[in-house]
MIFI-46385 format. One line per field, with one value per residue (C-alpha): residue number from 0; residue in three letters; x, y, z. Coordinates in steps of 0.25 Angstrom, whole numbers, plus 2048, in hexadecimal, padded with zeros to 3 digits. Example, Ala and Ser with C-alpha at 12.3 -4.5 7.8 and 13.67 -1.06 7.14 Angstrom:
2
i = [0, 1]
aa = [ALA, SER]
xx = [831, 837]
yy = [7EE, 7FC]
zz = [81F, 81D]
% end
This chain:
367
i = [0, 1, 2, 3, 4, 5, 6, 7, 8, 9, 10, 11, 12, 13, 14, 15, 16, 17, 18, 19, 20, 21, 22, 23, 24, 25, 26, 27, 28, 29, 30, 31, 32, 33, 34, 35, 36, 37, 38, 39, 40, 41, 42, 43, 44, 45, 46, 47, 48, 49, 50, 51, 52, 53, 54, 55, 56, 57, 58, 59, 60, 61, 62, 63, 64, 65, 66, 67, 68, 69, 70, 71, 72, 73, 74, 75, 76, 77, 78, 79, 80, 81, 82, 83, 84, 85, 86, 87, 88, 89, 90, 91, 92, 93, 94, 95, 96, 97, 98, 99, 100, 101, 102, 103, 104, 105, 106, 107, 108, 109, 110, 111, 112, 113, 114, 115, 116, 117, 118, 119, 120, 121, 122, 123, 124, 125, 126, 127, 128, 129, 130, 131, 132, 133, 134, 135, 136, 137, 138, 139, 140, 141, 142, 143, 144, 145, 146, 147, 148, 149, 150, 151, 152, 153, 154, 155, 156, 157, 158, 159, 160, 161, 162, 163, 164, 165, 166, 167, 168, 169, 170, 171, 172, 173, 174, 175, 176, 177, 178, 179, 180, 181, 182, 183, 184, 185, 186, 187, 188, 189, 190, 191, 192, 193, 194, 195, 196, 197, 198, 199, 200, 201, 202, 203, 204, 205, 206, 207, 208, 209, 210, 211, 212, 213, 214, 215, 216, 217, 218, 219, 220, 221, 222, 223, 224, 225, 226, 227, 228, 229, 230, 231, 232, 233, 234, 235, 236, 237, 238, 239, 240, 241, 242, 243, 244, 245, 246, 247, 248, 249, 250, 251, 252, 253, 254, 255, 256, 257, 258, 259, 260, 261, 262, 263, 264, 265, 266, 267, 268, 269, 270, 271, 272, 273, 274, 275, 276, 277, 278, 279, 280, 281, 282, 283, 284, 285, 286, 287, 288, 289, 290, 291, 292, 293, 294, 295, 296, 297, 298, 299, 300, 301, 302, 303, 304, 305, 306, 307, 308, 309, 310, 311, 312, 313, 314, 315, 316, 317, 318, 319, 320, 321, 322, 323, 324, 325, 326, 327, 328, 329, 330, 331, 332, 333, 334, 335, 336, 337, 338, 339, 340, 341, 342, 343, 344, 345, 346, 347, 348, 349, 350, 351, 352, 353, 354, 355, 356, 357, 358, 359, 360, 361, 362, 363, 364, 365, 366]
aa = [MET, PRO, PRO, ALA, SER, SER, ILE, ALA, VAL, PRO, ALA, PRO, THR, SER, ILE, CYS, LEU, LEU, ARG, LEU, SER, ALA, LEU, GLY, ASP, VAL, THR, HIS, VAL, VAL, PRO, LEU, VAL, ARG, THR, LEU, GLN, ALA, ALA, TRP, PRO, GLN, ALA, ARG, LEU, THR, TRP, ILE, ILE, GLY, LYS, GLY, GLU, HIS, ARG, LEU, LEU, ALA, GLY, LEU, PRO, GLY, VAL, ASP, PHE, VAL, GLU, TYR, ASP, LYS, LYS, THR, GLY, LEU, ALA, GLY, MET, ARG, ALA, LEU, ARG, ALA, GLU, LEU, ARG, ARG, ARG, LEU, GLY, ASP, ALA, ARG, ARG, PHE, ASP, VAL, LEU, LEU, GLN, MET, GLN, VAL, ALA, ALA, ARG, ALA, ASN, LEU, LEU, SER, ALA, PHE, VAL, PRO, ALA, ARG, ARG, ARG, ILE, GLY, TYR, ASP, ARG, SER, ARG, SER, LYS, ASP, LEU, HIS, GLY, LEU, PHE, ILE, ASN, GLU, ARG, ILE, ARG, ASP, ARG, PRO, GLY, ILE, HIS, VAL, LEU, ASP, ALA, ILE, GLY, SER, PHE, CYS, GLU, PRO, LEU, GLY, LEU, ARG, GLN, GLU, ARG, VAL, ARG, TRP, ASP, LEU, PRO, VAL, PRO, ASP, GLU, ALA, ARG, GLU, TRP, ALA, ARG, ALA, GLN, TRP, PRO, GLN, ASP, ASP, VAL, PRO, THR, LEU, LEU, VAL, SER, PRO, CYS, SER, SER, HIS, ALA, LEU, ARG, ASN, TRP, PRO, ALA, GLU, ARG, ILE, ALA, ALA, VAL, ALA, ASP, HIS, ALA, VAL, GLY, ARG, GLY, TRP, ARG, VAL, VAL, LEU, CYS, GLY, GLY, ARG, SER, GLU, LEU, GLU, ARG, SER, THR, GLY, ASP, ALA, ILE, LEU, ALA, ALA, MET, ARG, GLN, PRO, ALA, LEU, ASP, LEU, ILE, GLY, LYS, ASP, THR, LEU, LYS, GLN, LEU, PRO, ALA, LEU, LEU, GLU, ARG, GLY, GLN, LEU, LEU, MET, ALA, PRO, ASP, SER, GLY, PRO, MET, HIS, ILE, GLY, ASN, ALA, MET, GLY, THR, LYS, VAL, LEU, GLY, LEU, HIS, ALA, ALA, SER, ASN, PRO, ALA, ARG, SER, GLY, PRO, TYR, SER, ASP, ARG, ARG, TYR, CYS, VAL, ASP, ARG, TYR, ASP, ASP, ALA, ALA, ARG, LYS, TYR, LEU, GLY, THR, PRO, ALA, SER, GLU, LEU, ARG, TRP, GLY, THR, LYS, ILE, GLU, HIS, ALA, GLY, VAL, MET, ASP, LEU, ILE, THR, VAL, ASP, ASP, ALA, ILE, ALA, ALA, PHE, GLU, ARG, TYR, CYS, ALA, ASP, GLN, ALA, ALA, PRO, ALA, PRO, HIS, GLU, GLU, ARG]
xx = [4AA, 4B7, 4C0, 4BE, 4CA, 4CC, 4D4, 4D4, 4DF, 4E2, 4DE, 4EC, 4ED, 4F7, 4FA, 506, 505, 512, 50F, 517, 514, 50F, 503, 4FB, 500, 4FC, 4EE, 4ED, 4F0, 4E4, 4DA, 4E2, 4E2, 4D3, 4D2, 4DB, 4D3, 4C5, 4CA, 4D1, 4CD, 4D5, 4E2, 4ED, 4F1, 4FF, 504, 512, 511, 519, 518, 510, 507, 504, 500, 4F6, 4F0, 4F2, 4E4, 4E1, 4D8, 4DE, 4EC, 4F9, 503, 512, 51A, 527, 530, 539, 543, 545, 54B, 550, 54F, 53F, 53D, 543, 53A, 52E, 531, 532, 525, 51E, 523, 51E, 510, 510, 513, 512, 50D, 51B, 517, 50C, 503, 505, 50D, 508, 515, 50F, 51B, 526, 530, 53D, 53C, 52E, 533, 53E, 535, 52B, 537, 535, 526, 524, 51A, 515, 50F, 516, 50E, 513, 512, 512, 520, 51C, 51A, 526, 533, 53F, 53F, 531, 52F, 53A, 532, 524, 51F, 512, 50E, 501, 4FD, 502, 4F6, 4FC, 4F3, 4ED, 4EC, 4F6, 4EB, 4E6, 4F4, 4F6, 4E7, 4EB, 4F5, 4E9, 4E8, 4F2, 4EA, 4DE, 4D7, 4D3, 4D1, 4C4, 4C1, 4CA, 4C7, 4D0, 4C9, 4D6, 4D8, 4D4, 4D2, 4C6, 4CF, 4D6, 4C9, 4C6, 4D2, 4CF, 4C1, 4C7, 4D0, 4C4, 4B5, 4AB, 4A3, 49F, 4AC, 4B2, 4C3, 4CE, 4D9, 4E7, 4F2, 4FC, 509, 50D, 519, 51E, 521, 521, 512, 50E, 507, 50C, 507, 502, 4F9, 4F3, 4F0, 4E8, 4DF, 4DE, 4DA, 4D0, 4CA, 4C8, 4C2, 4B8, 4B4, 4BD, 4C5, 4D4, 4DC, 4EB, 4F0, 4FD, 508, 513, 51E, 525, 521, 512, 514, 51B, 511, 506, 50B, 50D, 4FF, 4F9, 502, 4FD, 4EE, 4E5, 4DB, 4DB, 4DE, 4DF, 4ED, 4EE, 4FC, 503, 4F8, 4F2, 4F7, 4F7, 4EA, 4E3, 4E7, 4DC, 4D2, 4D6, 4D6, 4C9, 4C2, 4C5, 4BD, 4C9, 4D8, 4E1, 4EF, 4FA, 4FD, 4FF, 4FB, 4F1, 4EA, 4E8, 4E4, 4D9, 4D5, 4D4, 4CC, 4C2, 4C6, 4C6, 4D4, 4D9, 4E6, 4F2, 4FA, 504, 510, 508, 4FC, 4EE, 4E9, 4F4, 4F6, 4EB, 4DF, 4D9, 4CB, 4C9, 4D2, 4C8, 4CD, 4DB, 4E5, 4EC, 4F9, 500, 4FF, 505, 510, 514, 514, 51C, 526, 527, 524, 518, 50A, 506, 4FF, 50D, 514, 516, 50A, 50E, 519, 51A, 51E, 523, 52B, 52E, 522, 519, 50D, 50E, 507, 4FA, 4F4, 4EB, 4E1, 4E1, 4DF, 4D4, 4CD, 4CE, 4C8, 4BD, 4BA, 4B8, 4AF, 4A7, 4A5, 4A1, 497, 491, 484, 486, 481, 474, 470, 467, 46E]
yy = [8A2, 8A1, 8AD, 8B9, 8BF, 8CD, 8D2, 8CD, 8C3, 8B9, 8AB, 8A2, 895, 890, 893, 88E, 88E, 88D, 889, 87D, 87D, 87B, 873, 87F, 889, 880, 87E, 88E, 88E, 884, 890, 898, 88B, 88B, 89A, 899, 88D, 893, 8A0, 898, 889, 886, 88C, 882, 882, 87C, 87B, 879, 873, 86B, 85C, 85B, 866, 860, 854, 85B, 862, 858, 856, 865, 867, 86F, 870, 86B, 869, 869, 864, 86A, 864, 86D, 863, 862, 871, 876, 869, 869, 877, 874, 867, 86F, 879, 86E, 868, 875, 877, 869, 86C, 87B, 876, 880, 88A, 88B, 894, 895, 8A2, 8A4, 89F, 8A1, 8A0, 89F, 89B, 8A5, 89B, 89B, 88D, 890, 89D, 895, 88B, 896, 89A, 88C, 88F, 896, 8A0, 8AD, 8B3, 8B0, 8B4, 8B5, 8BB, 8C9, 8CF, 8CF, 8C0, 8BD, 8B7, 8AF, 8B7, 8B4, 8C0, 8BC, 8B0, 8B7, 8C2, 8C6, 8C7, 8C5, 8D0, 8D3, 8D0, 8CF, 8C9, 8BE, 8AF, 8A7, 8A1, 8AF, 8B2, 8A6, 8A8, 8B6, 8B0, 8B0, 8BF, 8C4, 8BA, 8C2, 8B9, 8BA, 8AE, 8B1, 8A2, 898, 88A, 87E, 871, 86A, 85D, 851, 844, 83C, 830, 83B, 83F, 830, 82E, 83A, 834, 828, 82E, 831, 82E, 837, 83B, 847, 849, 855, 855, 85E, 85C, 85F, 861, 865, 868, 873, 872, 87D, 877, 885, 886, 879, 87A, 871, 862, 863, 86F, 868, 85C, 865, 86B, 85D, 857, 864, 860, 851, 856, 85E, 852, 853, 849, 84D, 849, 84C, 84D, 851, 84C, 841, 84B, 848, 854, 852, 844, 848, 854, 84A, 840, 84C, 850, 842, 840, 84D, 84A, 844, 841, 838, 83E, 838, 838, 839, 841, 83B, 833, 83C, 840, 84E, 84A, 844, 850, 85A, 84F, 84D, 85B, 85C, 852, 85B, 866, 86E, 86D, 872, 875, 87F, 887, 87C, 875, 86D, 879, 87F, 872, 870, 87E, 87B, 86E, 877, 873, 87D, 87F, 881, 889, 88A, 897, 89E, 89D, 8A2, 8AB, 8A5, 8B0, 8AD, 89E, 899, 890, 899, 896, 897, 89C, 89D, 892, 895, 898, 8A5, 8A8, 8AE, 8BD, 8B7, 8B1, 8BD, 8C5, 8BB, 8B6, 8C3, 8CD, 8D4, 8D1, 8C9, 8D5, 8DA, 8CE, 8CD, 8C5, 8B6, 8B7, 8A8, 8A8, 89A, 89B, 88F, 88F, 899, 88F, 88D, 89B, 892, 88D, 880, 889, 891, 885, 880, 88D, 88C, 87E, 882, 88E, 884, 87B, 888, 88C, 87E, 87D, 88B, 88A, 88F, 89D, 898, 88F, 892, 897]
zz = [969, 962, 966, 95C, 955, 95A, 94E, 93F, 93D, 933, 939, 93B, 934, 93E, 94C, 955, 963, 96C, 97A, 97F, 98E, 999, 99B, 9A1, 996, 98A, 991, 990, 981, 97E, 97F, 974, 96B, 96D, 969, 95D, 959, 95A, 952, 947, 946, 93A, 93F, 942, 950, 955, 963, 966, 974, 97F, 97F, 98D, 989, 97C, 984, 98B, 97F, 974, 96C, 96D, 960, 955, 95A, 955, 95F, 95E, 96A, 96E, 979, 97F, 982, 973, 973, 965, 95E, 962, 95D, 950, 94F, 953, 948, 93D, 943, 942, 934, 930, 935, 92F, 921, 917, 921, 927, 932, 93C, 93B, 94A, 956, 963, 96C, 97A, 982, 986, 98B, 984, 97E, 979, 973, 96B, 967, 960, 958, 950, 94E, 940, 941, 93C, 948, 955, 961, 96F, 97D, 980, 985, 993, 993, 989, 98E, 988, 97C, 978, 96F, 966, 962, 95E, 956, 95D, 96C, 973, 97C, 989, 993, 9A1, 9AB, 9A4, 9A6, 99D, 996, 992, 98D, 985, 97F, 97B, 970, 967, 968, 95E, 954, 956, 960, 96F, 978, 97C, 981, 989, 985, 987, 984, 986, 97F, 989, 983, 987, 98D, 996, 99B, 99D, 9A6, 9AE, 9B0, 9B6, 9C0, 9CA, 9CB, 9C4, 9D0, 9D8, 9DF, 9DC, 9D7, 9DB, 9D2, 9D8, 9CD, 9D7, 9CE, 9C4, 9BB, 9C3, 9D1, 9D9, 9D4, 9DC, 9E9, 9F5, 9F4, A03, A00, 9F5, 9FD, A07, 9FC, 9F6, A04, A06, 9F9, 9FC, A09, A02, 9FA, 9EE, 9E6, 9E4, 9D8, 9D6, 9C8, 9C2, 9B9, 9BA, 9BF, 9CB, 9D2, 9CF, 9D5, 9E2, 9E3, 9E2, 9EC, 9F6, 9F5, 9F6, A03, A09, A06, A11, A06, 9FA, 9EC, 9DE, 9D9, 9CA, 9CA, 9BD, 9B8, 9AD, 9A0, 99A, 993, 99E, 9A7, 9A2, 9A3, 9B2, 9B5, 9AF, 9B8, 9C5, 9CB, 9D0, 9CC, 9D7, 9D0, 9D0, 9C4, 9BA, 9AD, 9B4, 9BA, 9AC, 9A5, 9B1, 9AE, 99F, 9A2, 9AB, 9B8, 9C3, 9C9, 9D7, 9D3, 9DD, 9D9, 9E0, 9D6, 9CB, 9C8, 9C6, 9BE, 9B4, 9B5, 9BD, 9B7, 9AC, 9AE, 9BC, 9C7, 9D2, 9DA, 9D8, 9E5, 9E1, 9EA, 9DF, 9E5, 9F2, 9EB, 9E3, 9F0, 9F7, 9ED, 9E4, 9EE, 9E5, 9E3, 9D7, 9D0, 9CF, 9C9, 9B9, 9B4, 9B4, 9BF, 9C5, 9D4, 9D4, 9E1, 9EB, 9F5, 9ED, 9EC, 9FB, 9FB, 9F8, A04, A06, A0A, 9FD, 9F5, 9FD, 9FD, 9ED, 9ED, 9F6, 9EC, 9E1, 9EA, 9EE, 9E0, 9DC, 9E8, 9E4, 9DB, 9CD, 9CA, 9C5, 9CF, 9DB, 9E8]
% end
């Protein structure tokens, strides 16, 4: 069912969303887009987004994207304002701006967006003078997942995000490419995306290799995936060098359009807190998340965290001298060596939990 309006408000005719980055976070915005479209199918949605993130989401139905390249600075902001005015025409202003990023650059960029209502984060999550660029705030709801926080941006508009739906735009040719990478057979596939853009969230390559070898020993296929950065290539090489069993190396071989299709083909994805983790989750793939530097309850795979390794509390006690329950929600513990708190046995146990659940009969089956 479409989300019901909780209060009577006029339907907006134009809504601007501002969320530039990163890949995981823009993935979290897509269910909000679906909620807005279900309630107001005639409303025009414009999304100001980063270049790489646009490559991932290009083709999202009913959304006009406007790219902003942070390298262009103020000149790019002025050009963006001119482009928005051209698109708005006689309307001159958006009915609503959803300012969903609190970084200084995004706050300043929002000043170049003409809008009547300017909805931003609550005070507890504001920073870098965020409050100066908005005139309304979402409610302060501590202890919720990032996706739910983003989803709450529809609440000042009288809506509630009651259903989470992605349906990422994946072209047929991307799925054809993914299908060609390994046989369509009965061998289950463990996808390994070893790198986050935050290097201190990454797990040691030799430990990833040990879990991958365990999976191959259990009859699984292992596929490495990742981008074209030097870190991802060197990490992939280190994993392959440490493995005793074979693995398919696809690091650097896919595009951002092919990545969702690739992740969709796996039964299980092993990854740190990263964009691929959230894209895989959005595509319906179960995730073996590796968490110590960040809290999986806040930024883990949204749909299912049963197969995550959670050493966040251990990290809080070791590096910050306090239990995780006493930390400010959203605290990152990105210290050198923090991911070493996750053992190989932790990840193998998570892998085996997944295998056991797949082997168990469904509730309606005879036991």
